[in-house]
ChimeraX commands (.cxc) that place a marker at each C-alpha (Angstrom):
marker #1 position -2.27,-9.77,8.11 radius 0.5
marker #1 position -0.61,-8.53,11.20 radius 0.5
marker #1 position -2.53,-6.14,13.28 radius 0.5
marker #1 position -0.87,-3.07,15.71 radius 0.5
marker #1 position -2.05,-0.56,17.70 radius 0.5
marker #1 position -4.53,1.36,15.33 radius 0.5
marker #1 position -5.71,5.50,15.97 radius 0.5
marker #1 position -8.84,6.27,13.74 radius 0.5
marker #1 position -8.67,9.96,15.12 radius 0.5
marker #1 position -4.96,9.78,12.77 radius 0.5
marker #1 position -5.04,13.64,11.32 radius 0.5
marker #1 position -3.95,13.79,7.74 radius 0.5
marker #1 position -5.50,11.00,6.09 radius 0.5
marker #1 position -8.64,10.08,3.51 radius 0.5
marker #1 position -11.15,8.64,5.38 radius 0.5
marker #1 position -11.16,4.94,5.30 radius 0.5
marker #1 position -7.61,4.97,4.54 radius 0.5
marker #1 position -5.48,2.62,6.21 radius 0.5
marker #1 position -1.92,2.37,6.94 radius 0.5
marker #1 position 0.15,-0.08,6.69 radius 0.5
marker #1 position 3.84,-1.89,6.61 radius 0.5
marker #1 position 4.35,-4.12,3.56 radius 0.5
marker #1 position 6.36,-7.57,4.64 radius 0.5
marker #1 position 7.57,-10.17,2.24 radius 0.5
marker #1 position 4.10,-11.78,0.97 radius 0.5
marker #1 position 1.99,-10.09,3.93 radius 0.5
marker #1 position 1.10,-6.29,5.58 radius 0.5
marker #1 position 1.05,-5.05,8.92 radius 0.5
marker #1 position -1.78,-2.83,9.65 radius 0.5
marker #1 position -0.91,-0.07,11.50 radius 0.5
marker #1 position -3.84,2.46,11.36 radius 0.5
marker #1 position -7.53,0.62,10.30 radius 0.5
marker #1 position -8.80,1.32,7.08 radius 0.5
marker #1 position -10.60,0.17,4.00 radius 0.5
marker #1 position -8.08,0.77,1.39 radius 0.5
marker #1 position -4.99,1.97,0.39 radius 0.5
marker #1 position -3.80,4.36,-1.95 radius 0.5
marker #1 position -1.32,3.31,-5.25 radius 0.5
marker #1 position 1.96,5.13,-5.04 radius 0.5
marker #1 position 1.62,5.58,-9.13 radius 0.5
marker #1 position -1.74,5.96,-9.99 radius 0.5
marker #1 position -3.09,6.86,-6.56 radius 0.5
marker #1 position -6.37,5.07,-7.24 radius 0.5
marker #1 position -7.55,3.62,-3.97 radius 0.5
marker #1 position -6.77,-0.36,-3.63 radius 0.5
marker #1 position -9.64,-2.05,-1.07 radius 0.5
marker #1 position -7.40,-3.92,1.27 radius 0.5
marker #1 position -9.00,-7.57,0.29 radius 0.5
marker #1 position -8.08,-6.89,-2.81 radius 0.5
marker #1 position -4.26,-5.97,-2.30 radius 0.5
marker #1 position -2.00,-8.04,-4.34 radius 0.5
marker #1 position 1.33,-5.93,-5.18 radius 0.5
marker #1 position 3.65,-4.09,-3.21 radius 0.5
marker #1 position 6.95,-2.90,-3.21 radius 0.5
marker #1 position 8.51,-3.77,0.74 radius 0.5
marker #1 position 11.95,-1.85,0.63 radius 0.5
marker #1 position 9.98,1.37,-1.23 radius 0.5
marker #1 position 7.00,0.53,0.99 radius 0.5
marker #1 position 4.52,1.75,-1.95 radius 0.5
marker #1 position 1.71,-0.18,-2.83 radius 0.5
marker #1 position 0.12,-0.75,-6.23 radius 0.5
marker #1 position -3.40,-1.02,-7.83 radius 0.5
marker #1 position -2.27,-3.94,-10.50 radius 0.5
marker #1 position 0.71,-5.97,-11.87 radius 0.5
marker #1 position 1.08,-4.16,-14.97 radius 0.5
marker #1 position 1.92,-0.48,-12.39 radius 0.5
marker #1 position 3.76,-2.46,-10.22 radius 0.5
marker #1 position 6.01,-3.65,-13.40 radius 0.5
marker #1 position 6.70,0.00,-14.92 radius 0.5
marker #1 position 7.33,1.09,-10.92 radius 0.5
marker #1 position 10.17,-1.17,-10.47 radius 0.5
marker #1 position 11.29,-0.54,-13.54 radius 0.5
marker #1 position 11.68,3.12,-12.54 radius 0.5
marker #1 position 13.51,1.87,-9.59 radius 0.5
marker #1 position 15.61,-0.25,-10.62 radius 0.5
marker #1 position 16.62,2.29,-13.51 radius 0.5
marker #1 position 15.47,-0.57,-16.25 radius 0.5
marker #1 position 13.05,2.27,-18.01 radius 0.5
marker link #1:1,2 radius 0.2
marker link #1:2,3 radius 0.2
marker link #1:3,4 radius 0.2
marker link #1:4,5 radius 0.2
marker link #1:5,6 radius 0.2
marker link #1:6,7 radius 0.2
marker link #1:7,8 radius 0.2
marker link #1:8,9 radius 0.2
marker link #1:9,10 radius 0.2
marker link #1:10,11 radius 0.2
marker link #1:11,12 radius 0.2
marker link #1:12,13 radius 0.2
marker link #1:13,14 radius 0.2
marker link #1:14,15 radius 0.2
marker link #1:15,16 radius 0.2
marker link #1:16,17 radius 0.2
marker link #1:17,18 radius 0.2
marker link #1:18,19 radius 0.2
marker link #1:19,20 radius 0.2
marker link #1:20,21 radius 0.2
marker link #1:21,22 radius 0.2
marker link #1:22,23 radius 0.2
marker link #1:23,24 radius 0.2
marker link #1:24,25 radius 0.2
marker link #1:25,26 radius 0.2
marker link #1:26,27 radius 0.2
marker link #1:27,28 radius 0.2
marker link #1:28,29 radius 0.2
marker link #1:29,30 radius 0.2
marker link #1:30,31 radius 0.2
marker link #1:31,32 radius 0.2
marker link #1:32,33 radius 0.2
marker link #1:33,34 radius 0.2
marker link #1:34,35 radius 0.2
marker link #1:35,36 radius 0.2
marker link #1:36,37 radius 0.2
marker link #1:37,38 radius 0.2
marker link #1:38,39 radius 0.2
marker link #1:39,40 radius 0.2
marker link #1:40,41 radius 0.2
marker link #1:41,42 radius 0.2
marker link #1:42,43 radius 0.2
marker link #1:43,44 radius 0.2
marker link #1:44,45 radius 0.2
marker link #1:45,46 radius 0.2
marker link #1:46,47 radius 0.2
marker link #1:47,48 radius 0.2
marker link #1:48,49 radius 0.2
marker link #1:49,50 radius 0.2
marker link #1:50,51 radius 0.2
marker link #1:51,52 radius 0.2
marker link #1:52,53 radius 0.2
marker link #1:53,54 radius 0.2
marker link #1:54,55 radius 0.2
marker link #1:55,56 radius 0.2
marker link #1:56,57 radius 0.2
marker link #1:57,58 radius 0.2
marker link #1:58,59 radius 0.2
marker link #1:59,60 radius 0.2
marker link #1:60,61 radius 0.2
marker link #1:61,62 radius 0.2
marker link #1:62,63 radius 0.2
marker link #1:63,64 radius 0.2
marker link #1:64,65 radius 0.2
marker link #1:65,66 radius 0.2
marker link #1:66,67 radius 0.2
marker link #1:67,68 radius 0.2
marker link #1:68,69 radius 0.2
marker link #1:69,70 radius 0.2
marker link #1:70,71 radius 0.2
marker link #1:71,72 radius 0.2
marker link #1:72,73 radius 0.2
marker link #1:73,74 radius 0.2
marker link #1:74,75 radius 0.2
marker link #1:75,76 radius 0.2
marker link #1:76,77 radius 0.2
marker link #1:77,78 radius 0.2
view
């Protein structure tokens, strides 16, 4: 995990929500927080539990099933 400049007073975020840049096998913290939101389910994902994301779409996913479903949607295979 790479840490960049962080701003705890940025407007428009849920309290404790992190902002990340998703990379291959890693992510960079752009704004400190305890969790991110799943792009599909809108469920909170604790950073320590974050395992699934899409680098091209810059989206996080709650679990493998959700990630697969979203991949099918994005790739036109659904």
